[in-house]
C-alpha positions in Angstrom: 12.9 -17.4 -11.3 10.7 -14.7 -12.9 9.8 -12.8 -9.7 11.2 -11.5 -6.4 8.7 -10.7 -3.6 9.5 -7.7 -1.5 7.6 -7.4 1.8 7.4 -3.9 3.3 5.8 -2.4 6.4 2.2 -1.4 6.3 0.8 -0.1 9.6 1.8 -2.5 12.4 4.6 -4.7 13.4 3.0 -7.9 14.6 1.2 -8.8 11.4 4.5 -9.7 9.6 5.1 -13.2 11.0 1.6 -14.4 10.2 1.8 -12.8 6.7 5.2 -14.5 6.0 3.9 -17.9 7.1 0.9 -17.5 4.7 3.3 -16.4 1.9 5.6 -19.4 2.3 2.7 -21.8 2.1 1.9 -20.6 -1.4 5.2 -20.2 -3.1 8.1 -22.5 -3.9 10.9 -23.0 -1.4 13.4 -21.3 -3.6 11.3 -18.3 -4.5 13.3 -15.1 -3.8 11.8 -13.1 -0.9 13.2 -9.9 0.6 11.8 -8.6 3.9 12.5 -5.0 4.7 11.5 -3.6 8.1 12.6 -1.1 10.7 12.3 -0.5 14.5 10.5 -3.9 14.9 10.2 -5.0 18.6 12.7 -7.6 19.8 10.2 -10.4 20.3 8.9 -10.1 16.7 12.5 -9.9 15.4 13.2 -13.1 17.2 10.1 -14.7 15.6 11.3 -13.5 12.2 14.7 -15.2 12.8 13.0 -18.5 13.6 10.9 -18.3 10.4 14.1 -17.5 8.5 15.8 -20.5 9.8 12.9 -22.7 8.6 12.5 -21.0 5.3 15.4 -18.7 4.3 14.7 -15.2 3.0 16.7 -12.0 2.7 16.0 -10.0 5.9 17.0 -6.3 5.9 16.4 -4.7 9.3 16.9 -1.2 10.4 17.0 0.3 13.9 14.6 3.1 12.8 11.2 3.0 11.2 11.1 2.9 7.4 8.2 4.0 5.3 6.7 1.6 2.7 8.2 3.3 -0.3 11.6 3.4 1.4 11.4 -0.3 2.0 10.2 -0.9 -1.6 13.2 1.0 -3.0 15.6 -0.8 -0.8 14.2 -4.2 -1.8 14.0 -3.4 -5.5 17.7 -2.3 -5.5 18.5 -5.9 -4.4 16.3 -7.7 -6.8 17.6 -9.2 -10.1 14.5 -11.0 -11.5 12.4 -9.7 -14.4 9.5 -8.9 -12.1 9.0 -7.6 -8.6 6.0 -8.1 -6.3 5.6 -5.4 -3.8 3.5 -6.7 -0.9 2.5 -5.2 2.5 3.3 -7.0 5.7 -0.4 -7.7 6.5 -1.4 -9.7 3.4 -2.8 -13.2 3.5 -2.2 -15.2 0.3 -4.2 -17.9 -1.5 -2.8 -20.8 -3.5 -1.8 -19.9 -7.1 -1.8 -16.1 -6.5 1.8 -15.6 -7.8 1.4 -18.0 -10.8 -1.7 -16.1 -11.8 0.1 -12.7 -11.7 3.0 -14.2 -13.7 0.7 -15.7 -16.3 -1.0 -12.3 -16.8 2.3 -10.4 -16.9 3.6 -12.8 -19.6 0.5 -13.1 -21.8 -0.2 -9.4 -21.7 3.4 -8.3 -21.8 2.4 -6.1 -18.8 4.5 -3.6 -17.0 2.4 -3.9 -13.9 -0.3 -6.4 -12.7 -2.7 -6.1 -9.8 -4.4 -9.1 -8.1 -7.9 -9.3 -6.8 -7.6 -7.9 -3.2 -10.1 -8.7 -0.5 -10.4 -6.8 2.7 -10.9 -8.6 6.0 -11.3 -10.7 7.7 -15.0 -10.4 6.8 -17.9 -12.8 6.3 -19.0 -12.8 3.6 -15.8 -11.9 1.9 -15.6 -8.3 0.7 -13.7 -7.0 -2.3 -11.3 -4.1 -1.7 -9.8 -3.7 -5.2 -10.4 -5.4 -8.6 -8.4 -3.0 -10.6 -9.2 0.7 -10.9 -9.2 3.9 -12.9 -8.0 7.4 -12.5 -10.6 10.1 -13.2 -9.2 13.6 -14.0 -11.7 16.4 -13.6 -10.7 19.7 -15.2 -12.0 22.5 -12.9 -11.5 26.3 -13.0 -8.6 26.2 -10.6 -6.8 23.1 -12.1 -7.0 19.4 -12.5 -8.5 17.3 -9.7 -7.6 13.6 -9.7 -9.8 10.9 -8.2 -9.0 7.2 -7.9 -11.9 4.7 -8.4 -11.6 1.1 -7.2 -13.6 -1.4 -9.1 -16.1 -3.4 -6.9 -14.8 -1.8 -3.7 -16.7 -3.2 -0.7 -18.8 -5.5 -2.9 -19.6 -8.9 -1.2 -17.8 -11.6 -3.1 -20.7 -14.0 -3.4 -22.7 -11.3 -5.2 -20.0 -10.6 -7.9 -17.9 -13.8 -8.2 -20.0 -15.3 -11.0 -19.8 -12.1 -13.0 -16.2 -11.1 -12.3 -15.1 -11.3 -15.9 -17.6 -8.7 -17.0 -17.4 -6.6 -13.8 -13.6 -6.4 -13.7 -12.0 -6.3 -17.1 -8.3 -7.1 -17.4 -7.6 -3.6 -18.5 -6.5 -1.5 -15.5 -4.9 1.8 -14.5 -4.2 1.5 -10.8 -2.4 -1.3 -8.9 -2.8 -1.0 -5.1 0.5 -1.4 -3.4 -1.0 -3.8 -0.8 0.1 -6.3 -3.4 1.3 -5.5 -7.0 3.6 -7.0 -9.6 5.9 -4.6 -11.5 8.3 -5.2 -14.3 11.8 -4.3 -12.9 12.9 -2.7 -16.2 9.9 -0.4 -16.2 10.5 0.5 -12.5 14.1 1.4 -13.2 13.1 3.5 -16.2 10.9 5.8 -14.1 13.4 6.0 -11.3 12.8 5.3 -7.6 9.4 5.4 -5.9 8.9 8.8 -4.2 9.8 8.1 -0.5 8.0 11.3 0.6 4.7 9.5 -0.1 2.9 7.6 2.6 -0.4 8.0 0.8 -1.3 8.5 -2.9 1.8 6.3 -3.7 -0.3 4.0 -5.9 -1.7 7.0 -7.8 1.7 8.5 -8.3 2.8 5.1 -9.8 -0.3 5.0 -11.9 0.4 8.4 -13.3 4.0 7.3 -14.1 2.5 4.4 -16.0 -0.1 6.5 -17.8 2.4 9.2 -18.8 4.8 6.6 -20.3 2.2 4.4 -22.0 3.0 1.4 -19.8 0.7 -1.7 -19.9 -1.1 -2.1 -16.6 -3.4 -5.2 -16.1 -5.6 -6.9 -13.6 -5.5 -10.6 -12.7 -8.8 -12.1 -11.7 -7.3 -15.4 -10.7 -4.8 -14.0 -8.2 -6.4 -13.6 -4.8 -5.0 -12.0 -1.6 -6.5 -10.4 1.5 -5.5 -7.2 3.1 -6.2 -7.8 6.8 -7.2 -4.3 7.7 -9.9 -5.4 10.2 -7.6 -7.3 12.6 -7.8 -5.6 16.0 -4.8 -3.8 17.5 -3.6 -5.7 20.6 -0.1 -4.3 21.2 0.8 -0.7 22.2 3.9 -0.7 19.9 1.6 -1.6 17.0 -0.7 1.3 17.9 2.1 3.8 18.2 3.6 2.7 14.8 0.2 2.9 13.3 -0.2 6.5 14.5 3.3 7.4 13.5 3.0 6.0 10.0 -0.4 7.7 9.4 0.5 10.9 11.3 -1.1 14.1 10.0 2.4 15.5 9.5 3.3 12.6 7.1 -0.1 12.8 5.3 0.2 16.5 4.6 3.8 16.2 3.4 2.7 13.3 1.2 -0.2 15.3 -0.3 2.1 18.3 -0.9 4.6 16.1 -2.7 2.0 14.3 -4.8 0.4 17.5 -5.9 3.8 19.1 -6.6 4.9 16.1 -8.7 2.0 16.3 -11.1 0.7 19.8 -10.8 -2.8 18.6 -9.8 -5.2 18.7 -6.9 -5.7 15.7 -4.7 -8.7 15.1 -2.5 -7.0 16.7 0.4 -9.8 17.1 2.8 -11.2 13.6 2.1 -7.8 12.0 2.5 -6.7 14.1 5.5 -9.9 14.3 7.5 -12.3 11.9 5.9 -10.0 8.9 5.8 -6.6 9.0 7.6 -7.9 10.8 10.7 -10.8 8.4 11.0 -8.4 5.6 10.4 -6.2 6.7 13.3 -9.3 7.0 15.5 -10.4 3.5 14.7 -7.0 2.2 15.6 -7.1 3.9 19.0 -10.6 2.7 19.7 -9.6 -0.9 18.7 -6.7 -0.8 21.2 -8.8 0.7 24.0 -11.6 -1.8 23.6 -12.7 -1.6 27.2 -13.4 2.1 26.9 -15.0 1.5 23.5 -17.5 -0.8 25.1 -18.4 1.9 27.7 -18.2 5.0 25.6 -18.5 3.7 22.1 -15.7 3.5 19.5 -16.2 7.0 18.0 -16.0 8.8 21.4 -13.0 6.6 22.5 -11.1 7.3 19.3 -11.5 11.1 19.7 -10.8 11.0 23.4 -7.5 9.1 23.3 -6.1 10.1 19.9 -4.1 13.2 20.9 -2.5 11.4 23.9 -1.5 8.3 21.9 -0.2 10.4 19.0 2.1 12.3 21.4 3.3 9.0 22.9 3.9 7.7 19.3 6.0 10.8 18.5 8.1 10.3 21.6 8.6 6.6 20.9 10.1 7.2 17.4 11.6 10.7 17.6 15.1 9.6 18.7 15.2 6.8 16.2 14.5 9.1 13.3 17.6 11.1 13.9 19.6 8.2 12.4 17.3 7.7 9.4 18.3 9.1 6.0 16.0 11.6 4.3 13.4 10.4 1.8 14.4 10.0 -1.8 12.5 11.8 -4.5 12.3 10.8 -8.2 13.8 13.3 -10.5 12.0 12.0 -13.5 8.5 13.4 -12.6 9.3 16.6 -10.7 6.8 19.3 -11.6 5.3 17.1 -14.4 1.9 18.5 -15.5 -0.6 15.6 -15.6 -3.4 17.7 -17.1 -2.5 16.5 -20.6 -3.2 12.9 -19.6 -6.9 13.6 -19.2 -9.0 15.0 -22.0 -12.1 16.4 -20.2 -12.3 20.1 -20.0 -13.3 22.5 -17.2 -17.0 23.4 -17.4 -17.6 26.8 -19.0 -19.8 29.4 -17.3 -23.3 30.0 -18.8 
């Protein structure tokens, strides 16, 4: 076997059984799969055990929540194949997705390959990521780094016929929703930084860029990130808020900026995306109030209360969890030399 698939937590518990069933429909019965999860509710653990009996996989379960990069590191330490696929627990897979990634990896001698990722469910289908680039802007107070997804939010019927031209195979960013990585390259750059719950794909992209790694995009590999599924369970909501907590996001931004001596889009990430993401989750769960008050008002109204309950839910569990691992091979690495544009000069 060329590849081991490692499934890690994303932002809810209940998405995992559906995602695994989709995965197993599209891969061979002997394909190595490692599922890493933590603090999963008993009924979902029982469902996972039933799936495991029907289609065996290596199941690593912890009594405390694990972050995505912690789960990826745990799984990659167990893998022995040439390539690893990191995949979130809310991905839906299409036939041939893995074979397409492997073909691209072999033909391009690639160190990392990203698939075409849709976001949904949506009709018509919408593209989330078709490869991407890092844009470094030299400003007076330092380098500012921005990530650009190709074709983000484009409707698939509008771009499908021109995908070869619109999304070249060259690539700089692989989204960790689903990404193939050469295990030898991953080992050479040390572990994924477990302090990161956001910007982790950019951190990996900078590792690849700084070492001259070959990163590619596979147009024929199709998966869907099921971001739009409503939240129906309170334990899902609380894990969602815990995983995207402001505390974790700020610590992640601090670590990312410290790793590379750059500026991230802090305000956009902290307030323009993750806070809105948490509010949308709250409004999705409190759908009755959302119908009365509107989703925006409901999200703002219930967010602080639900965040407090989420902290209470996981606080005791975290006392047993190990601290996050940090890669020593990119500590205080200056990324400014990777981008050639200069800061504008004053007139």
